[in-house]
C-alpha positions as CSV (number, residue, x, y, z in Angstrom):
1,X,-0.3,-0.1,-0.1
2,X,2.5,2.4,1.2
3,X,4.1,1.9,-2.2
4,X,1.0,2.3,-4.2
5,X,0.8,5.5,-2.1
6,X,4.5,6.8,-2.8
7,X,3.8,5.7,-7.1
8,X,0.6,8.7,-6.5
9,X,2.2,11.3,-4.3
10,X,5.8,11.3,-7.4
11,X,2.7,11.5,-10.1
12,X,1.3,14.2,-8.4
13,X,4.5,16.5,-8.2
14,X,5.0,15.5,-12.0
15,X,1.6,16.8,-12.7
16,X,2.0,19.9,-11.0
17,X,5.8,20.5,-12.8
18,X,4.0,20.7,-16.0
19,X,0.7,22.0,-15.3
20,X,2.7,25.7,-16.0
21,X,1.9,26.6,-12.4
22,X,5.5,27.0,-11.3
23,X,6.2,29.6,-8.7
24,X,9.4,31.4,-8.8
25,X,10.4,34.0,-6.8
26,X,12.4,36.1,-9.3
27,X,13.6,36.1,-12.9
28,X,17.3,36.2,-12.9
29,X,18.7,37.2,-16.2
30,X,20.5,40.6,-15.4
31,X,24.3,38.8,-15.5
32,X,23.2,37.6,-19.1
33,X,24.0,38.5,-22.3
34,X,21.4,40.7,-24.5
35,X,21.0,39.3,-27.8
36,X,19.0,40.7,-30.3
37,X,17.0,39.5,-33.5
38,X,14.8,40.7,-36.1
39,X,12.8,37.7,-37.6
40,X,10.4,38.3,-40.5
41,X,7.9,36.8,-38.1
42,X,7.5,38.4,-34.5
43,X,9.5,41.2,-36.2
44,X,12.6,42.4,-33.5
45,X,12.9,41.4,-30.3
46,X,15.6,41.5,-27.3
47,X,16.0,38.7,-25.3
48,X,18.3,36.7,-22.7
49,X,18.9,33.0,-21.5
50,X,20.7,30.8,-19.3
51,X,20.2,27.3,-19.5
52,X,17.4,26.4,-19.9
53,X,15.4,29.3,-19.2
54,X,14.8,33.0,-21.6
55,X,13.4,35.8,-21.0
56,X,12.3,37.5,-24.3
57,X,10.8,41.7,-24.8
58,X,9.3,42.2,-27.5
59,X,8.6,45.4,-28.4
60,X,9.8,48.4,-32.0
61,X,13.2,49.2,-32.2
62,X,12.5,52.6,-32.1
63,X,12.6,52.5,-28.2
64,X,16.1,52.1,-28.3
65,X,17.1,55.6,-30.3
66,X,20.4,56.8,-30.1
67,X,19.1,60.2,-27.8
68,X,19.6,59.9,-23.9
69,X,16.9,59.8,-21.5
70,X,16.3,63.2,-18.9
71,X,17.5,62.3,-15.6
72,X,14.6,61.4,-13.4
73,X,12.7,60.4,-16.6
74,X,13.1,56.8,-18.4
75,X,11.6,56.2,-22.1
76,X,8.0,54.5,-20.7
77,X,6.4,51.9,-23.1
78,X,3.3,49.8,-21.9
79,X,3.0,45.8,-22.1
80,X,0.5,45.6,-24.4
81,X,-0.7,43.6,-28.1
82,X,2.0,44.9,-29.4
83,X,4.9,45.5,-27.1
84,X,5.1,41.8,-25.3
85,X,7.0,40.3,-22.5
86,X,7.6,36.2,-22.5
87,X,9.2,33.7,-20.0
88,X,9.8,30.3,-21.4
89,X,11.4,26.8,-20.2
90,X,12.8,24.6,-22.5
91,X,13.5,21.0,-21.9
92,X,17.2,21.6,-22.5
93,X,20.1,23.7,-22.6
94,X,19.7,26.9,-24.5
95,X,21.9,29.3,-27.7
96,X,21.4,31.5,-29.3
97,X,20.4,29.8,-32.6
98,X,17.3,28.1,-30.5
99,X,15.8,31.4,-30.0
100,X,16.6,33.9,-33.4
101,X,16.0,31.0,-35.8
102,X,12.9,31.1,-38.3
103,X,12.8,27.7,-37.9
104,X,12.3,26.2,-34.7
105,X,14.8,23.6,-33.6
106,X,13.3,20.7,-33.2
107,X,15.2,20.3,-29.8
108,X,14.3,21.6,-27.0
109,X,10.8,22.5,-26.5
110,X,8.9,24.9,-24.8
111,X,8.0,22.8,-21.1
112,X,6.5,26.2,-19.8
113,X,5.9,29.9,-21.1
114,X,4.2,33.3,-19.4
115,X,2.8,36.0,-21.2
116,X,3.0,39.3,-19.5
117,X,-0.3,40.6,-19.3
118,X,0.0,44.1,-18.2
119,X,3.2,46.5,-16.8
120,X,5.6,48.7,-17.9
121,X,9.4,48.7,-19.6
122,X,11.3,51.4,-18.3
123,X,14.1,52.4,-20.7
124,X,17.4,54.8,-19.4
125,X,19.8,55.0,-22.5
126,X,23.1,56.7,-21.6
127,X,26.5,57.3,-23.9
128,X,28.9,55.6,-24.1
129,X,32.1,57.0,-24.9
130,X,36.0,56.1,-25.8
131,X,39.0,58.8,-25.1
132,X,42.1,59.3,-26.6
133,X,44.5,60.4,-23.7
134,X,47.2,62.3,-25.9
135,X,45.1,64.3,-28.1
136,X,42.7,64.8,-25.8
137,X,40.0,64.2,-28.3
138,X,36.9,61.5,-27.7
139,X,34.5,59.7,-29.4
140,X,31.0,58.4,-29.1
141,X,30.4,54.9,-29.8
142,X,27.4,53.4,-28.9
143,X,24.4,54.3,-26.0
144,X,23.6,51.8,-23.2
145,X,20.2,51.2,-22.7
146,X,19.5,49.9,-19.4
147,X,15.8,48.2,-18.7
148,X,14.1,47.8,-15.7
149,X,10.4,45.7,-15.9
150,X,7.8,47.1,-13.5
151,X,4.4,45.4,-12.1
152,X,4.8,42.9,-15.0
153,X,1.9,40.3,-14.6
154,X,2.2,37.4,-16.2
155,X,-0.5,34.7,-17.4
156,X,1.0,31.0,-16.9
157,X,0.2,28.1,-18.9
158,X,-2.2,27.0,-15.9
159,X,-4.4,30.7,-16.3
160,X,-3.2,31.8,-13.0
161,X,-1.1,34.9,-12.7
162,X,2.0,35.7,-11.2
163,X,3.0,39.4,-10.4
164,X,6.5,41.0,-9.7
165,X,6.9,44.6,-8.9
166,X,10.5,44.7,-10.8
167,X,12.6,42.8,-12.6
168,X,15.7,44.4,-13.6
169,X,16.1,43.0,-17.7
170,X,19.9,44.6,-17.3
171,X,21.4,46.5,-20.6
172,X,20.9,46.7,-24.0
173,X,24.2,48.6,-26.0
174,X,23.6,50.0,-29.5
175,X,25.8,51.4,-31.8
176,X,26.8,54.7,-32.9
177,X,27.9,56.1,-36.4
178,X,31.6,56.6,-35.8
179,X,33.6,60.0,-37.7
180,X,35.3,59.1,-39.9
181,X,39.0,61.1,-40.2
182,X,38.3,63.8,-42.3
183,X,41.9,65.3,-41.7
184,X,43.5,64.0,-45.2
185,X,40.2,64.7,-47.0
186,X,40.9,68.5,-49.2
187,X,39.5,71.7,-47.2
188,X,37.1,72.8,-49.9
189,X,34.1,75.3,-50.6
190,X,30.8,76.6,-52.2
191,X,33.1,79.9,-53.7
192,X,32.4,82.6,-51.5
193,X,35.4,81.3,-48.1
194,X,31.9,81.9,-45.6
195,X,31.4,77.8,-45.7
196,X,34.4,75.7,-45.9
197,X,33.8,71.5,-46.0
198,X,34.9,68.2,-46.4
199,X,32.8,65.3,-47.5
200,X,33.3,61.5,-47.1
201,X,30.3,59.3,-48.2
202,X,27.1,60.2,-46.1
203,X,29.0,62.2,-43.5
204,X,30.2,66.1,-43.9
205,X,32.6,68.2,-42.0
206,X,31.1,71.9,-42.3
207,X,32.7,75.1,-41.2
208,X,30.4,78.0,-41.2
209,X,32.8,81.2,-40.7
210,X,32.9,85.0,-41.3
211,X,35.2,85.5,-44.5
212,X,36.7,88.6,-42.7
213,X,38.6,85.4,-41.0
214,X,40.4,85.1,-44.6
215,X,41.3,88.0,-45.3
216,X,44.4,88.0,-47.6
217,X,46.9,89.5,-44.9
218,X,50.0,87.7,-44.4
219,X,49.6,86.3,-40.6
220,X,53.1,87.6,-39.0
221,X,54.8,84.4,-38.0
222,X,53.4,82.4,-34.7
223,X,51.0,85.2,-34.4
224,X,47.7,83.9,-36.0
225,X,44.3,85.6,-36.3
226,X,42.2,84.4,-34.0
227,X,38.3,83.8,-33.8
228,X,36.2,82.3,-31.6
229,X,33.6,80.0,-32.4
230,X,29.8,80.8,-31.9
231,X,26.0,80.3,-33.0
232,X,27.1,82.0,-36.8
233,X,30.4,80.8,-37.1
234,X,30.2,77.2,-36.0
235,X,31.3,73.7,-37.3
236,X,28.6,71.3,-37.7
237,X,29.5,67.2,-38.3
238,X,26.7,65.9,-40.4
239,X,25.3,62.6,-41.5
240,X,22.9,61.2,-44.4
241,X,20.9,58.1,-45.0
242,X,23.0,57.9,-48.4
243,X,25.9,59.3,-49.8
244,X,26.7,62.5,-50.5
245,X,29.4,64.8,-52.7
246,X,30.2,68.8,-53.2
247,X,27.0,69.9,-55.4
248,X,25.2,68.9,-53.0
249,X,26.6,70.7,-49.4
250,X,27.3,73.8,-51.8
251,X,23.6,73.6,-53.2
252,X,20.7,76.9,-51.8
253,X,18.1,75.5,-50.9
254,X,20.2,72.2,-49.7
255,X,18.3,69.6,-51.3
256,X,15.5,67.4,-49.8
257,X,17.4,64.0,-50.6
258,X,19.9,62.3,-49.3
259,X,17.7,62.6,-45.5
260,X,20.2,64.9,-43.0
261,X,19.7,61.9,-39.9
262,X,22.0,63.3,-37.4
263,X,24.0,67.0,-37.0
264,X,26.1,67.6,-34.4
265,X,27.2,71.5,-33.5
266,X,30.1,73.1,-31.4
267,X,29.5,75.1,-28.6
268,X,30.5,78.5,-28.3
269,X,33.9,79.3,-27.3
270,X,35.1,81.2,-24.4
271,X,38.5,83.3,-25.0
272,X,41.4,81.4,-24.3
273,X,39.7,78.2,-23.0
274,X,37.7,76.2,-26.1
275,X,36.4,76.6,-29.0
276,X,39.6,78.9,-30.5
277,X,40.1,79.7,-34.2
278,X,43.0,79.7,-35.9
279,X,44.0,81.3,-39.1
280,X,47.5,81.1,-40.6
281,X,47.6,83.5,-43.2
282,X,50.9,83.3,-45.9
283,X,51.5,84.0,-49.7
284,X,51.4,81.9,-52.5
285,X,53.6,82.0,-55.3
286,X,52.5,80.2,-58.8
287,X,55.7,77.8,-57.7
288,X,55.0,77.1,-54.5
289,X,59.2,76.6,-53.4
290,X,59.9,79.6,-55.0
291,X,59.7,83.0,-53.7
292,X,60.5,84.4,-57.0
293,X,57.4,83.7,-58.8
294,X,54.8,85.4,-59.5
295,X,51.6,85.1,-56.1
296,X,48.5,83.5,-57.0
297,X,46.8,84.2,-53.9
298,X,47.3,83.7,-50.0
299,X,47.3,79.9,-48.3
300,X,44.7,79.5,-45.4
301,X,45.6,77.2,-42.4
302,X,42.9,76.4,-39.8
303,X,43.1,75.3,-37.0
304,X,40.5,74.0,-34.0
305,X,41.4,74.1,-30.2
306,X,39.9,71.9,-27.9
307,X,36.1,72.0,-29.9
308,X,33.1,70.1,-29.1
309,X,30.2,68.9,-30.8
310,X,27.1,68.4,-29.4
311,X,24.2,66.9,-30.3
312,X,20.3,66.0,-28.1
313,X,22.6,67.1,-24.8
314,X,25.8,64.3,-25.9
315,X,29.0,65.2,-27.1
316,X,32.3,64.6,-28.1
317,X,35.8,66.5,-28.6
318,X,37.6,67.5,-31.4
319,X,41.1,67.6,-29.4
320,X,43.4,70.4,-28.1
321,X,44.4,70.8,-31.2
322,X,42.5,69.4,-34.6
323,X,44.0,71.0,-37.9
324,X,40.9,71.8,-40.5
325,X,43.1,72.1,-43.2
326,X,43.9,74.6,-45.3
327,X,43.2,76.7,-48.9
328,X,43.9,79.1,-51.1
329,X,42.2,82.5,-52.1
330,X,43.2,84.1,-55.0
331,X,44.2,87.6,-55.3
């Protein structure tokens, strides 16, 4: 009789494990790596897994936009039929191929699935930078999206509910578009010397400047002409959704295509501190190495010092000394 009761008890436990009514105090995936997938069905989602468990966030990729969130004001997404949070338990160990695969593998298989019916997804976005200590320059390498789930109510396979007041999903990192090295490119102008520029692929570096700083007057050795960046005289780093060329930059008005996606603008300069323009002007001869040959114009070399470019409260530095380039202005 005892054997029969023992067998029945074990059977009861097995059924209890299979009915989806797992009672879990927390879902701890914070230390696991975050992966993303963009499948035709169901679309974009991010997920984490450990051993035979996974936590999936299915929501529009635009929620991970590369723009920092104000302090105390996270990006808020409400769980609904479109924005989903799913917890799954499998009968075997998981890999990326298991979850992000257009053809679901035969094994392992899902033994338990919980779907969130309500709750809030909070995202706090910060910028990641790397710094060149030698040049005192920096670049934005990406954005970290810190994700928390609040008041998440899961509907279990058994039909019962489980509520978590707060779960930390962890971080999801998106890359930033890196500025090209414009240093080797020729500095060009649009004919009036008020707009200088460099172009590479989808990116441009433009320099709006009062042409009076580019007057054809020699500067004494070691004494460049000095200016400060401001709202009119500024540097802009621009990113488009397709390649551009010189004609595009100089066109007035600017064509609507390609589409301008990002604009980074220099901060205003402070005397002897930052945002400084230095222009050195020398005579240009027809034969540069022959000071006796006819003068054809004046060569203007531009150096920017301690310039910071900003977009949506995110900034990066060009460095203590940034050689913008030089050009010859005819007589």
